[in-house]
CHARMM-style PDB file with segment names, atoms N, HN, CA, C and O in Angstrom:
ATOM      1  N   MET     1       1.007   3.874  -4.449  1.00  0.00      PROA
ATOM      2  CA  MET     1       0.672   2.508  -4.770  1.00  0.00      PROA
ATOM      3  C   MET     1       0.779   1.677  -3.500  1.00  0.00      PROA
ATOM      4  O   MET     1       1.643   1.914  -2.656  1.00  0.00      PROA
ATOM      5  N   GLU     2      -0.093   0.723  -3.380  1.00  0.00      PROA
ATOM      6  HN  GLU     2      -0.796   0.531  -4.065  1.00  0.00      PROA
ATOM      7  CA  GLU     2      -0.077  -0.120  -2.195  1.00  0.00      PROA
ATOM      8  C   GLU     2       1.170  -0.989  -2.179  1.00  0.00      PROA
ATOM      9  O   GLU     2       1.566  -1.563  -3.194  1.00  0.00      PROA
ATOM     10  N   LEU     3       1.769  -1.069  -1.023  1.00  0.00      PROA
ATOM     11  HN  LEU     3       1.448  -0.603  -0.199  1.00  0.00      PROA
ATOM     12  CA  LEU     3       3.036  -1.787  -0.885  1.00  0.00      PROA
ATOM     13  C   LEU     3       2.892  -3.274  -1.186  1.00  0.00      PROA
ATOM     14  O   LEU     3       3.774  -3.859  -1.815  1.00  0.00      PROA
ATOM     15  N   SER     4       1.802  -3.894  -0.753  1.00  0.00      PROA
ATOM     16  HN  SER     4       1.085  -3.419  -0.243  1.00  0.00      PROA
ATOM     17  CA  SER     4       1.663  -5.336  -0.979  1.00  0.00      PROA
ATOM     18  C   SER     4       1.547  -5.657  -2.462  1.00  0.00      PROA
ATOM     19  O   SER     4       2.096  -6.657  -2.924  1.00  0.00      PROA
ATOM     20  N   VAL     5       0.839  -4.820  -3.210  1.00  0.00      PROA
ATOM     21  HN  VAL     5       0.394  -4.007  -2.834  1.00  0.00      PROA
ATOM     22  CA  VAL     5       0.708  -5.044  -4.653  1.00  0.00      PROA
ATOM     23  C   VAL     5       2.074  -4.909  -5.317  1.00  0.00      PROA
ATOM     24  O   VAL     5       2.469  -5.751  -6.123  1.00  0.00      PROA
ATOM     25  N   LEU     6       2.779  -3.858  -4.977  1.00  0.00      PROA
ATOM     26  HN  LEU     6       2.458  -3.173  -4.322  1.00  0.00      PROA
ATOM     27  CA  LEU     6       4.099  -3.621  -5.560  1.00  0.00      PROA
ATOM     28  C   LEU     6       5.054  -4.766  -5.230  1.00  0.00      PROA
ATOM     29  O   LEU     6       5.805  -5.216  -6.096  1.00  0.00      PROA
ATOM     30  N   THR     7       5.030  -5.231  -4.001  1.00  0.00      PROA
ATOM     31  HN  THR     7       4.420  -4.866  -3.298  1.00  0.00      PROA
ATOM     32  CA  THR     7       5.913  -6.318  -3.581  1.00  0.00      PROA
ATOM     33  C   THR     7       5.609  -7.599  -4.349  1.00  0.00      PROA
ATOM     34  O   THR     7       6.520  -8.258  -4.848  1.00  0.00      PROA
ATOM     35  N   ARG     8       4.329  -7.949  -4.443  1.00  0.00      PROA
ATOM     36  HN  ARG     8       3.589  -7.413  -4.037  1.00  0.00      PROA
ATOM     37  CA  ARG     8       3.956  -9.175  -5.151  1.00  0.00      PROA
ATOM     38  C   ARG     8       4.349  -9.110  -6.619  1.00  0.00      PROA
ATOM     39  O   ARG     8       4.864 -10.085  -7.166  1.00  0.00      PROA
ATOM     40  N   GLN     9       4.111  -7.971  -7.259  1.00  0.00      PROA
ATOM     41  HN  GLN     9       3.694  -7.179  -6.814  1.00  0.00      PROA
ATOM     42  CA  GLN     9       4.420  -7.850  -8.677  1.00  0.00      PROA
ATOM     43  C   GLN     9       5.921  -7.794  -8.933  1.00  0.00      PROA
ATOM     44  O   GLN     9       6.409  -8.385  -9.896  1.00  0.00      PROA
ATOM     45  N   THR    10       6.646  -7.096  -8.091  1.00  0.00      PROA
ATOM     46  HN  THR    10       6.250  -6.616  -7.308  1.00  0.00      PROA
ATOM     47  CA  THR    10       8.075  -6.900  -8.312  1.00  0.00      PROA
ATOM     48  C   THR    10       8.880  -8.155  -8.018  1.00  0.00      PROA
ATOM     49  O   THR    10       9.804  -8.482  -8.763  1.00  0.00      PROA
ATOM     50  N   PHE    11       8.550  -8.859  -6.952  1.00  0.00      PROA
ATOM     51  HN  PHE    11       7.800  -8.593  -6.347  1.00  0.00      PROA
ATOM     52  CA  PHE    11       9.352 -10.002  -6.537  1.00  0.00      PROA
ATOM     53  C   PHE    11       8.773 -11.337  -6.977  1.00  0.00      PROA
ATOM     54  O   PHE    11       9.165 -12.382  -6.458  1.00  0.00      PROA
ATOM     55  N   ALA    12       7.844 -11.316  -7.926  1.00  0.00      PROA
ATOM     56  HN  ALA    12       7.526 -10.467  -8.348  1.00  0.00      PROA
ATOM     57  CA  ALA    12       7.301 -12.556  -8.464  1.00  0.00      PROA
ATOM     58  C   ALA    12       8.338 -13.268  -9.334  1.00  0.00      PROA
ATOM     59  O   ALA    12       8.264 -14.479  -9.540  1.00  0.00      PROA
ATOM     60  N   GLU    13       9.296 -12.504  -9.835  1.00  0.00      PROA
ATOM     61  HN  GLU    13       9.356 -11.520  -9.667  1.00  0.00      PROA
ATOM     62  CA  GLU    13      10.345 -13.068 -10.680  1.00  0.00      PROA
ATOM     63  C   GLU    13      11.697 -12.525 -10.229  1.00  0.00      PROA
ATOM     64  O   GLU    13      11.765 -11.408  -9.716  1.00  0.00      PROA
ATOM     65  N   PRO    14      12.765 -13.281 -10.406  1.00  0.00      PROA
ATOM     66  CA  PRO    14      14.082 -12.807  -9.980  1.00  0.00      PROA
ATOM     67  C   PRO    14      14.537 -11.598 -10.802  1.00  0.00      PROA
ATOM     68  O   PRO    14      14.215 -11.478 -11.984  1.00  0.00      PROA
ATOM     69  N   ALA    15      15.281 -10.720 -10.164  1.00  0.00      PROA
ATOM     70  HN  ALA    15      15.542 -10.817  -9.203  1.00  0.00      PROA
ATOM     71  CA  ALA    15      15.791  -9.524 -10.840  1.00  0.00      PROA
ATOM     72  C   ALA    15      17.292  -9.666 -11.078  1.00  0.00      PROA
ATOM     73  O   ALA    15      18.003 -10.307 -10.305  1.00  0.00      PROA
ATOM     74  N   ASP    16      17.751  -9.060 -12.155  1.00  0.00      PROA
ATOM     75  HN  ASP    16      17.174  -8.539 -12.784  1.00  0.00      PROA
ATOM     76  CA  ASP    16      19.175  -9.118 -12.495  1.00  0.00      PROA
ATOM     77  C   ASP    16      20.004  -8.140 -11.678  1.00  0.00      PROA
ATOM     78  O   ASP    16      21.151  -8.423 -11.334  1.00  0.00      PROA
ATOM     79  N   SER    17      19.414  -6.983 -11.368  1.00  0.00      PROA
ATOM     80  HN  SER    17      18.482  -6.753 -11.647  1.00  0.00      PROA
ATOM     81  CA  SER    17      20.180  -5.958 -10.665  1.00  0.00      PROA
ATOM     82  C   SER    17      19.241  -5.040  -9.894  1.00  0.00      PROA
ATOM     83  O   SER    17      18.020  -5.094 -10.043  1.00  0.00      PROA
ATOM     84  N   ARG    18      19.838  -4.210  -9.080  1.00  0.00      PROA
ATOM     85  HN  ARG    18      20.830  -4.165  -8.959  1.00  0.00      PROA
ATOM     86  CA  ARG    18      19.064  -3.231  -8.313  1.00  0.00      PROA
ATOM     87  C   ARG    18      18.364  -2.248  -9.253  1.00  0.00      PROA
ATOM     88  O   ARG    18      17.221  -1.857  -9.017  1.00  0.00      PROA
ATOM     89  N   GLU    19      19.057  -1.859 -10.311  1.00  0.00      PROA
ATOM     90  HN  GLU    19      19.986  -2.177 -10.503  1.00  0.00      PROA
ATOM     91  CA  GLU    19      18.487  -0.931 -11.284  1.00  0.00      PROA
ATOM     92  C   GLU    19      17.259  -1.537 -11.963  1.00  0.00      PROA
ATOM     93  O   GLU    19      16.288  -0.833 -12.241  1.00  0.00      PROA
ATOM     94  N   ALA    20      17.306  -2.839 -12.228  1.00  0.00      PROA
ATOM     95  HN  ALA    20      18.095  -3.411 -12.002  1.00  0.00      PROA
ATOM     96  CA  ALA    20      16.166  -3.516 -12.851  1.00  0.00      PROA
ATOM     97  C   ALA    20      14.958  -3.495 -11.920  1.00  0.00      PROA
ATOM     98  O   ALA    20      13.830  -3.297 -12.370  1.00  0.00      PROA
ATOM     99  N   VAL    21      15.191  -3.697 -10.629  1.00  0.00      PROA
ATOM    100  HN  VAL    21      16.108  -3.858 -10.263  1.00  0.00      PROA
ATOM    101  CA  VAL    21      14.103  -3.648  -9.646  1.00  0.00      PROA
ATOM    102  C   VAL    21      13.524  -2.238  -9.582  1.00  0.00      PROA
ATOM    103  O   VAL    21      12.305  -2.067  -9.566  1.00  0.00      PROA
ATOM    104  N   GLN    22      14.397  -1.226  -9.545  1.00  0.00      PROA
ATOM    105  HN  GLN    22      15.387  -1.365  -9.558  1.00  0.00      PROA
ATOM    106  CA  GLN    22      13.927   0.162  -9.486  1.00  0.00      PROA
ATOM    107  C   GLN    22      13.136   0.529 -10.734  1.00  0.00      PROA
ATOM    108  O   GLN    22      12.100   1.187 -10.638  1.00  0.00      PROA
ATOM    109  N   ALA    23      13.609   0.113 -11.900  1.00  0.00      PROA
ATOM    110  HN  ALA    23      14.450  -0.421 -11.978  1.00  0.00      PROA
ATOM    111  CA  ALA    23      12.900   0.405 -13.146  1.00  0.00      PROA
ATOM    112  C   ALA    23      11.548  -0.305 -13.174  1.00  0.00      PROA
ATOM    113  O   ALA    23      10.547   0.269 -13.603  1.00  0.00      PROA
ATOM    114  N   GLY    24      11.526  -1.548 -12.715  1.00  0.00      PROA
ATOM    115  HN  GLY    24      12.339  -2.014 -12.366  1.00  0.00      PROA
ATOM    116  CA  GLY    24      10.266  -2.293 -12.663  1.00  0.00      PROA
ATOM    117  C   GLY    24       9.273  -1.659 -11.712  1.00  0.00      PROA
ATOM    118  O   GLY    24       8.085  -1.569 -12.020  1.00  0.00      PROA
ATOM    119  N   CYS    25       9.752  -1.217 -10.554  1.00  0.00      PROA
ATOM    120  HN  CYS    25      10.717  -1.290 -10.303  1.00  0.00      PROA
ATOM    121  CA  CYS    25       8.880  -0.546  -9.580  1.00  0.00      PROA
ATOM    122  C   CYS    25       8.310   0.736 -10.162  1.00  0.00      PROA
ATOM    123  O   CYS    25       7.120   1.015 -10.020  1.00  0.00      PROA
ATOM    124  N   ALA    26       9.157   1.512 -10.816  1.00  0.00      PROA
ATOM    125  HN  ALA    26      10.124   1.286 -10.932  1.00  0.00      PROA
ATOM    126  CA  ALA    26       8.699   2.774 -11.406  1.00  0.00      PROA
ATOM    127  C   ALA    26       7.650   2.523 -12.482  1.00  0.00      PROA
ATOM    128  O   ALA    26       6.645   3.231 -12.546  1.00  0.00      PROA
ATOM    129  N   ALA    27       7.875   1.524 -13.325  1.00  0.00      PROA
ATOM    130  HN  ALA    27       8.691   0.949 -13.274  1.00  0.00      PROA
ATOM    131  CA  ALA    27       6.920   1.213 -14.389  1.00  0.00      PROA
ATOM    132  C   ALA    27       5.592   0.728 -13.817  1.00  0.00      PROA
ATOM    133  O   ALA    27       4.527   1.161 -14.258  1.00  0.00      PROA
ATOM    134  N   ARG    28       5.656  -0.168 -12.837  1.00  0.00      PROA
ATOM    135  HN  ARG    28       6.521  -0.520 -12.479  1.00  0.00      PROA
ATOM    136  CA  ARG    28       4.424  -0.684 -12.236  1.00  0.00      PROA
ATOM    137  C   ARG    28       3.662   0.413 -11.501  1.00  0.00      PROA
ATOM    138  O   ARG    28       2.434   0.473 -11.565  1.00  0.00      PROA
ATOM    139  N   THR    29       4.391   1.275 -10.807  1.00  0.00      PROA
ATOM    140  HN  THR    29       5.389   1.225 -10.755  1.00  0.00      PROA
ATOM    141  CA  THR    29       3.761   2.375 -10.082  1.00  0.00      PROA
ATOM    142  C   THR    29       3.061   3.315 -11.048  1.00  0.00      PROA
ATOM    143  O   THR    29       1.936   3.745 -10.792  1.00  0.00      PROA
ATOM    144  N   SER    30       3.708   3.634 -12.146  1.00  0.00      PROA
ATOM    145  HN  SER    30       4.622   3.284 -12.355  1.00  0.00      PROA
ATOM    146  CA  SER    30       3.100   4.516 -13.149  1.00  0.00      PROA
ATOM    147  C   SER    30       1.831   3.905 -13.727  1.00  0.00      PROA
ATOM    148  O   SER    30       0.811   4.582 -13.851  1.00  0.00      PROA
ATOM    149  N   ARG    31       1.896   2.612 -14.084  1.00  0.00      PROA
ATOM    150  HN  ARG    31       2.725   2.062 -13.983  1.00  0.00      PROA
ATOM    151  CA  ARG    31       0.705   1.949 -14.642  1.00  0.00      PROA
ATOM    152  C   ARG    31      -0.426   1.897 -13.625  1.00  0.00      PROA
ATOM    153  O   ARG    31      -1.580   2.168 -13.957  1.00  0.00      PROA
ATOM    154  N   ARG    32      -0.093   1.550 -12.388  1.00  0.00      PROA
ATOM    155  HN  ARG    32       0.845   1.331 -12.119  1.00  0.00      PROA
ATOM    156  CA  ARG    32      -1.113   1.430 -11.340  1.00  0.00      PROA
ATOM    157  C   ARG    32      -1.749   2.786 -11.049  1.00  0.00      PROA
ATOM    158  O   ARG    32      -2.968   2.882 -10.903  1.00  0.00      PROA
ATOM    159  N   ASN    33      -0.933   3.831 -10.963  1.00  0.00      PROA
ATOM    160  HN  ASN    33       0.057   3.753 -11.082  1.00  0.00      PROA
ATOM    161  CA  ASN    33      -1.465   5.165 -10.703  1.00  0.00      PROA
ATOM    162  C   ASN    33      -2.300   5.667 -11.873  1.00  0.00      PROA
ATOM    163  O   ASN    33      -3.303   6.350 -11.665  1.00  0.00      PROA
ATOM    164  N   ALA    34      -1.905   5.342 -13.097  1.00  0.00      PROA
ATOM    165  HN  ALA    34      -1.091   4.788 -13.266  1.00  0.00      PROA
ATOM    166  CA  ALA    34      -2.653   5.773 -14.278  1.00  0.00      PROA
ATOM    167  C   ALA    34      -4.024   5.106 -14.335  1.00  0.00      PROA
ATOM    168  O   ALA    34      -4.982   5.702 -14.825  1.00  0.00      PROA
ATOM    169  N   SER    35      -4.124   3.878 -13.838  1.00  0.00      PROA
ATOM    170  HN  SER    35      -3.345   3.393 -13.440  1.00  0.00      PROA
ATOM    171  CA  SER    35      -5.414   3.174 -13.863  1.00  0.00      PROA
ATOM    172  C   SER    35      -6.356   3.648 -12.766  1.00  0.00      PROA
ATOM    173  O   SER    35      -7.541   3.314 -12.772  1.00  0.00      PROA
ATOM    174  N   LYS    36      -5.824   4.433 -11.816  1.00  0.00      PROA
ATOM    175  HN  LYS    36      -4.861   4.704 -11.812  1.00  0.00      PROA
ATOM    176  CA  LYS    36      -6.610   4.989 -10.709  1.00  0.00      PROA
ATOM    177  C   LYS    36      -7.397   3.908  -9.975  1.00  0.00      PROA
ATOM    178  O   LYS    36      -8.564   4.092  -9.629  1.00  0.00      PROA
ATOM    179  N   THR    37      -6.742   2.795  -9.751  1.00  0.00      PROA
ATOM    180  HN  THR    37      -5.794   2.646 -10.032  1.00  0.00      PROA
ATOM    181  CA  THR    37      -7.346   1.693  -9.020  1.00  0.00      PROA
ATOM    182  C   THR    37      -7.536   2.097  -7.565  1.00  0.00      PROA
ATOM    183  O   THR    37      -6.614   2.609  -6.930  1.00  0.00      PROA
ATOM    184  N   GLY    38      -8.723   1.867  -7.045  1.00  0.00      PROA
ATOM    185  HN  GLY    38      -9.472   1.451  -7.561  1.00  0.00      PROA
ATOM    186  CA  GLY    38      -9.020   2.239  -5.665  1.00  0.00      PROA
ATOM    187  C   GLY    38      -8.685   1.135  -4.683  1.00  0.00      PROA
ATOM    188  O   GLY    38      -8.329   0.021  -5.065  1.00  0.00      PROA
ATOM    189  N   ILE    39      -8.807   1.466  -3.436  1.00  0.00      PROA
ATOM    190  HN  ILE    39      -9.096   2.372  -3.126  1.00  0.00      PROA
ATOM    191  CA  ILE    39      -8.571   0.515  -2.358  1.00  0.00      PROA
ATOM    192  C   ILE    39      -9.909   0.245  -1.683  1.00  0.00      PROA
ATOM    193  O   ILE    39     -10.649   1.179  -1.378  1.00  0.00      PROA
ATOM    194  N   ALA    40     -10.221  -1.012  -1.452  1.00  0.00      PROA
ATOM    195  HN  ALA    40      -9.619  -1.771  -1.700  1.00  0.00      PROA
ATOM    196  CA  ALA    40     -11.467  -1.382  -0.778  1.00  0.00      PROA
ATOM    197  C   ALA    40     -11.192  -1.436   0.722  1.00  0.00      PROA
ATOM    198  O   ALA    40     -10.828  -2.484   1.255  1.00  0.00      PROA
ATOM    199  N   TRP    41     -11.365  -0.311   1.395  1.00  0.00      PROA
ATOM    200  HN  TRP    41     -11.661   0.541   0.962  1.00  0.00      PROA
ATOM    201  CA  TRP    41     -11.126  -0.251   2.833  1.00  0.00      PROA
ATOM    202  C   TRP    41     -12.167  -1.097   3.553  1.00  0.00      PROA
ATOM    203  O   TRP    41     -13.339  -1.103   3.176  1.00  0.00      PROA
ATOM    204  N   GLN    42     -11.744  -1.800   4.575  1.00  0.00      PROA
ATOM    205  HN  GLN    42     -10.792  -1.795   4.882  1.00  0.00      PROA
ATOM    206  CA  GLN    42     -12.634  -2.675   5.321  1.00  0.00      PROA
ATOM    207  C   GLN    42     -13.365  -1.943   6.440  1.00  0.00      PROA
ATOM    208  O   GLN    42     -14.430  -2.380   6.877  1.00  0.00      PROA
ATOM    209  N   LEU    43     -12.803  -0.841   6.901  1.00  0.00      PROA
ATOM    210  HN  LEU    43     -11.938  -0.486   6.546  1.00  0.00      PROA
ATOM    211  CA  LEU    43     -13.389  -0.105   8.020  1.00  0.00      PROA
ATOM    212  C   LEU    43     -13.516   1.374   7.680  1.00  0.00      PROA
ATOM    213  O   LEU    43     -12.696   1.935   6.953  1.00  0.00      PROA
ATOM    214  N   THR    44     -14.554   1.987   8.218  1.00  0.00      PROA
ATOM    215  HN  THR    44     -15.220   1.531   8.808  1.00  0.00      PROA
ATOM    216  CA  THR    44     -14.632   3.438   8.154  1.00  0.00      PROA
ATOM    217  C   THR    44     -13.757   3.983   9.278  1.00  0.00      PROA
ATOM    218  O   THR    44     -13.342   3.232  10.161  1.00  0.00      PROA
ATOM    219  N   THR    45     -13.483   5.252   9.250  1.00  0.00      PROA
ATOM    220  HN  THR    45     -13.820   5.862   8.533  1.00  0.00      PROA
ATOM    221  CA  THR    45     -12.660   5.853  10.300  1.00  0.00      PROA
ATOM    222  C   THR    45     -13.308   5.677  11.663  1.00  0.00      PROA
ATOM    223  O   THR    45     -12.629   5.371  12.643  1.00  0.00      PROA
ATOM    224  N   THR    46     -14.615   5.868  11.728  1.00  0.00      PROA
ATOM    225  HN  THR    46     -15.167   6.117  10.932  1.00  0.00      PROA
ATOM    226  CA  THR    46     -15.335   5.720  12.997  1.00  0.00      PROA
ATOM    227  C   THR    46     -15.240   4.288  13.509  1.00  0.00      PROA
ATOM    228  O   THR    46     -14.971   4.067  14.689  1.00  0.00      PROA
ATOM    229  N   ASP    47     -15.460   3.310  12.624  1.00  0.00      PROA
ATOM    230  HN  ASP    47     -15.678   3.489  11.665  1.00  0.00      PROA
ATOM    231  CA  ASP    47     -15.358   1.903  13.023  1.00  0.00      PROA
ATOM    232  C   ASP    47     -13.942   1.555  13.474  1.00  0.00      PROA
ATOM    233  O   ASP    47     -13.758   0.811  14.437  1.00  0.00      PROA
ATOM    234  N   ALA    48     -12.954   2.088  12.784  1.00  0.00      PROA
ATOM    235  HN  ALA    48     -13.103   2.692  12.002  1.00  0.00      PROA
ATOM    236  CA  ALA    48     -11.564   1.824  13.163  1.00  0.00      PROA
ATOM    237  C   ALA    48     -11.271   2.358  14.551  1.00  0.00      PROA
ATOM    238  O   ALA    48     -10.582   1.703  15.333  1.00  0.00      PROA
ATOM    239  N   ARG    49     -11.779   3.524  14.865  1.00  0.00      PROA
ATOM    240  HN  ARG    49     -12.339   4.056  14.229  1.00  0.00      PROA
ATOM    241  CA  ARG    49     -11.531   4.095  16.191  1.00  0.00      PROA
ATOM    242  C   ARG    49     -12.179   3.252  17.283  1.00  0.00      PROA
ATOM    243  O   ARG    49     -11.653   3.162  18.392  1.00  0.00      PROA
ATOM    244  N   ILE    50     -13.307   2.641  16.977  1.00  0.00      PROA
ATOM    245  HN  ILE    50     -13.734   2.714  16.076  1.00  0.00      PROA
ATOM    246  CA  ILE    50     -13.978   1.782  17.955  1.00  0.00      PROA
ATOM    247  C   ILE    50     -13.202   0.470  18.111  1.00  0.00      PROA
ATOM    248  O   ILE    50     -12.900   0.055  19.229  1.00  0.00      PROA
ATOM    249  N   GLN    51     -12.882  -0.177  16.992  1.00  0.00      PROA
ATOM    250  HN  GLN    51     -13.127   0.160  16.083  1.00  0.00      PROA
ATOM    251  CA  GLN    51     -12.229  -1.480  17.045  1.00  0.00      PROA
ATOM    252  C   GLN    51     -10.751  -1.397  17.421  1.00  0.00      PROA
ATOM    253  O   GLN    51     -10.196  -2.348  17.971  1.00  0.00      PROA
ATOM    254  N   LEU    52     -10.121  -0.277  17.129  1.00  0.00      PROA
ATOM    255  HN  LEU    52     -10.572   0.495  16.682  1.00  0.00      PROA
ATOM    256  CA  LEU    52      -8.700  -0.111  17.430  1.00  0.00      PROA
ATOM    257  C   LEU    52      -8.501   0.944  18.507  1.00  0.00      PROA
ATOM    258  O   LEU    52      -7.580   1.759  18.439  1.00  0.00      PROA
ATOM    259  N   GLU    53      -9.367   0.915  19.486  1.00  0.00      PROA
ATOM    260  HN  GLU    53     -10.115   0.253  19.542  1.00  0.00      PROA
ATOM    261  CA  GLU    53      -9.371   1.937  20.536  1.00  0.00      PROA
ATOM    262  C   GLU    53      -8.019   2.065  21.234  1.00  0.00      PROA
ATOM    263  O   GLU    53      -7.627   3.161  21.636  1.00  0.00      PROA
ATOM    264  N   TYR    54      -7.313   0.957  21.376  1.00  0.00      PROA
ATOM    265  HN  TYR    54      -7.632   0.067  21.049  1.00  0.00      PROA
ATOM    266  CA  TYR    54      -6.024   0.997  22.069  1.00  0.00      PROA
ATOM    267  C   TYR    54      -4.984   1.825  21.307  1.00  0.00      PROA
ATOM    268  O   TYR    54      -3.979   2.235  21.889  1.00  0.00      PROA
ATOM    269  N   LEU    55      -5.211   2.071  20.027  1.00  0.00      PROA
ATOM    270  HN  LEU    55      -6.027   1.738  19.555  1.00  0.00      PROA
ATOM    271  CA  LEU    55      -4.278   2.885  19.245  1.00  0.00      PROA
ATOM    272  C   LEU    55      -4.599   4.376  19.305  1.00  0.00      PROA
ATOM    273  O   LEU    55      -3.775   5.212  18.934  1.00  0.00      PROA
ATOM    274  N   TYR    56      -5.791   4.696  19.772  1.00  0.00      PROA
ATOM    275  HN  TYR    56      -6.460   4.017  20.074  1.00  0.00      PROA
ATOM    276  CA  TYR    56      -6.231   6.083  19.844  1.00  0.00      PROA
ATOM    277  C   TYR    56      -6.355   6.489  21.307  1.00  0.00      PROA
ATOM    278  O   TYR    56      -7.410   6.291  21.909  1.00  0.00      PROA
ATOM    279  N   PRO    57      -5.306   7.049  21.888  1.00  0.00      PROA
ATOM    280  CA  PRO    57      -5.362   7.399  23.309  1.00  0.00      PROA
ATOM    281  C   PRO    57      -6.392   8.490  23.576  1.00  0.00      PROA
ATOM    282  O   PRO    57      -6.602   9.387  22.760  1.00  0.00      PROA
ATOM    283  N   LYS    58      -7.021   8.390  24.729  1.00  0.00      PROA
ATOM    284  HN  LYS    58      -6.850   7.661  25.392  1.00  0.00      PROA
ATOM    285  CA  LYS    58      -7.995   9.406  25.127  1.00  0.00      PROA
ATOM    286  C   LYS    58      -7.251  10.544  25.805  1.00  0.00      PROA
ATOM    287  O   LYS    58      -6.486  10.331  26.745  1.00  0.00      PROA
ATOM    288  N   ILE    59      -7.480  11.731  25.325  1.00  0.00      PROA
ATOM    289  HN  ILE    59      -8.101  11.905  24.561  1.00  0.00      PROA
ATOM    290  CA  ILE    59      -6.833  12.912  25.883  1.00  0.00      PROA
ATOM    291  C   ILE    59      -7.880  13.692  26.657  1.00  0.00      PROA
ATOM    292  O   ILE    59      -8.880  14.149  26.102  1.00  0.00      PROA
ATOM    293  N   GLU    60      -7.631  13.830  27.930  1.00  0.00      PROA
ATOM    294  HN  GLU    60      -6.819  13.459  28.381  1.00  0.00      PROA
ATOM    295  CA  GLU    60      -8.571  14.574  28.759  1.00  0.00      PROA
ATOM    296  C   GLU    60      -8.084  16.004  28.895  1.00  0.00      PROA
ATOM    297  O   GLU    60      -6.906  16.255  29.150  1.00  0.00      PROA
ATOM    298  N   THR    61      -9.007  16.933  28.721  1.00  0.00      PROA
ATOM    299  HN  THR    61      -9.964  16.729  28.514  1.00  0.00      PROA
ATOM    300  CA  THR    61      -8.634  18.346  28.810  1.00  0.00      PROA
ATOM    301  C   THR    61      -9.115  18.961  30.089  1.00  0.00      PROA
ATOM    302  OT1 THR    61      -8.887  20.147  30.329  1.00  0.00      PROA
TER     303      THR     61
END
């Protein structure tokens, strides 16, 4: 499950205890995974390598 979705849903309301947060996370994760919701990626791998070139070091052989 995407971290931002889980964070927004879990911390939208105050929790009583750590166990309540863990139970809420588990329930939300199960529901989200069951719905098979996809992620709308903004870049293809090729585009990412071009735009984020500094993260992909060139290895010369």
